[in-house]
C-alpha positions in Angstrom: -38.2 -120.5 101.0 -35.6 -122.2 98.8 -33.0 -119.6 99.8 -33.6 -120.2 103.5 -33.1 -123.9 103.1 -29.8 -123.4 101.2 -28.5 -121.2 104.0 -29.4 -123.8 106.5 -27.7 -126.5 104.5 -24.6 -124.3 104.2 -24.6 -123.5 107.9 -25.0 -127.3 108.7 -22.1 -128.0 106.3 -19.8 -125.5 108.0 -20.8 -126.8 111.4 -20.0 -130.4 110.4 -16.7 -129.3 108.9 -15.8 -127.4 112.1 -16.6 -130.4 114.3 -14.6 -132.8 112.1 -11.7 -130.3 112.1 -11.8 -130.0 115.9 -11.8 -133.8 116.3 -8.9 -134.2 113.9 -6.8 -131.6 115.8 -7.1 -133.6 119.1 -4.0 -134.5 121.0 -2.5 -137.9 120.5 0.7 -137.3 122.6 1.3 -140.1 125.1 1.8 -138.4 128.5 3.5 -139.6 131.6 1.2 -141.5 134.1 0.2 -138.8 136.5 -1.2 -138.7 140.0 -1.2 -136.5 143.2 1.5 -136.1 145.7 0.6 -138.0 148.9 -0.6 -135.9 151.8 2.2 -133.4 152.6 4.8 -133.7 155.2 5.8 -130.0 156.0 9.4 -130.9 155.3 8.5 -131.7 151.7 7.5 -128.1 151.1 9.8 -125.2 150.4 8.8 -121.6 151.1 8.9 -119.4 148.1 8.8 -115.6 147.8 6.6 -115.3 144.8 4.7 -117.3 142.2 6.4 -118.5 139.0 5.9 -116.8 135.6 3.3 -118.3 133.2 4.3 -121.6 131.7 6.2 -121.5 128.4 4.8 -122.8 125.2 7.0 -125.6 123.9 7.2 -127.2 120.5 7.3 -131.0 121.0 10.2 -132.7 119.1 9.4 -135.9 117.3 8.7 -138.9 119.5 11.8 -141.1 119.4 10.1 -144.5 120.1 6.7 -145.9 121.0 7.7 -146.5 124.7 8.5 -142.8 125.1 6.1 -140.5 126.9 6.0 -136.7 127.2 6.6 -134.9 130.5 5.5 -131.3 130.3 8.0 -128.5 131.1 7.6 -126.6 134.4 9.0 -123.9 136.6 11.2 -125.2 139.4 12.2 -123.2 142.5 16.0 -122.9 142.8 16.5 -121.3 146.2 16.0 -117.6 145.2 14.2 -117.7 141.9 12.3 -119.8 139.3 14.1 -121.8 136.6 12.4 -123.3 133.6 12.8 -127.1 133.1 12.0 -128.0 129.5 9.6 -130.7 128.7 11.1 -134.0 127.4 10.4 -137.4 126.0 11.2 -139.9 128.8 11.1 -143.5 129.7 9.1 -143.6 133.0 10.2 -145.9 135.8 8.1 -149.1 135.7 5.3 -149.3 138.3 5.4 -145.6 139.1 3.4 -142.4 138.5 4.5 -138.8 138.2 3.3 -136.1 140.6 3.8 -132.7 138.9 5.2 -129.7 140.8 2.7 -128.2 143.3 2.4 -124.6 144.5 0.0 -123.8 147.3 -0.8 -121.5 150.2 -0.6 -122.9 153.8 -1.6 -121.2 157.0 1.4 -120.2 159.1 0.9 -118.5 162.4 -1.5 -115.6 161.8 -1.0 -115.5 158.0 -0.4 -117.6 154.9 2.8 -118.7 153.2 3.3 -119.7 149.6 5.0 -123.1 149.4 6.4 -125.3 146.6 6.8 -129.0 146.3 8.9 -130.3 143.4 7.9 -133.0 141.0 8.5 -136.6 142.1 7.9 -140.2 141.0 5.8 -142.3 143.4 5.1 -146.1 143.4 1.8 -147.2 141.9 -0.4 -149.7 143.7 1.2 -152.7 141.9 4.9 -151.6 142.5 6.7 -154.5 144.1 9.8 -152.5 145.1 8.0 -149.7 146.9 10.3 -147.1 145.4 10.9 -145.3 142.1 14.0 -144.5 140.2 14.3 -141.3 138.2 12.9 -141.4 134.6 15.5 -141.8 131.8 15.8 -139.5 128.8 14.4 -141.1 125.6 17.2 -140.3 123.1 17.8 -143.4 121.1 15.7 -144.5 118.1 16.2 -148.1 119.1 14.1 -149.9 121.8 15.6 -150.4 125.2 17.2 -153.8 125.3 20.0 -155.3 127.3 22.8 -156.0 124.8 26.5 -156.3 124.8 28.5 -153.5 123.2 29.5 -155.0 119.9 31.6 -152.1 118.6 30.6 -149.0 116.8 27.0 -148.7 115.5 26.4 -149.3 111.8 26.2 -146.2 109.7 23.9 -145.6 106.7 26.5 -143.4 105.0 29.8 -144.5 103.4 32.8 -143.6 105.5 35.2 -140.9 104.1 38.6 -142.3 103.7 41.6 -139.9 104.2 43.1 -138.8 101.0 46.8 -138.0 100.3 47.6 -134.5 99.1 
């Protein structure tokens, strides 16, 4: 009887450890605000000859600033073939959401046709402008502020001075 209890205790301990490990490995990456494409206008779709390859696995670089959000990489149709667009940290346009690329079958005549609609930004309900600009790359370590150019940025390393030979 004692041996059975100790095995149960060990099993419960491993189960608890596994649950805690799974919770600790959860994603904390801030993602772009996403939503669907509005109902499709046939002109928004592009006919494609075949489906894209499987998505690529990407290693996320470090987040540059708190305002930056991650946009996943995706395959994009380029006229005659698929081209990979790498994921990136971006600054989304204010008051807008991102609709990821869409691949679907539509009925055409007596058959079906594979069509693609590229990713786009759409205005959210509270968007006063009714339009969205493209997202900007998030490259700087400094927050986005409107400031005058005050010369070269400060450096944390001493400058090398030319030496005479």
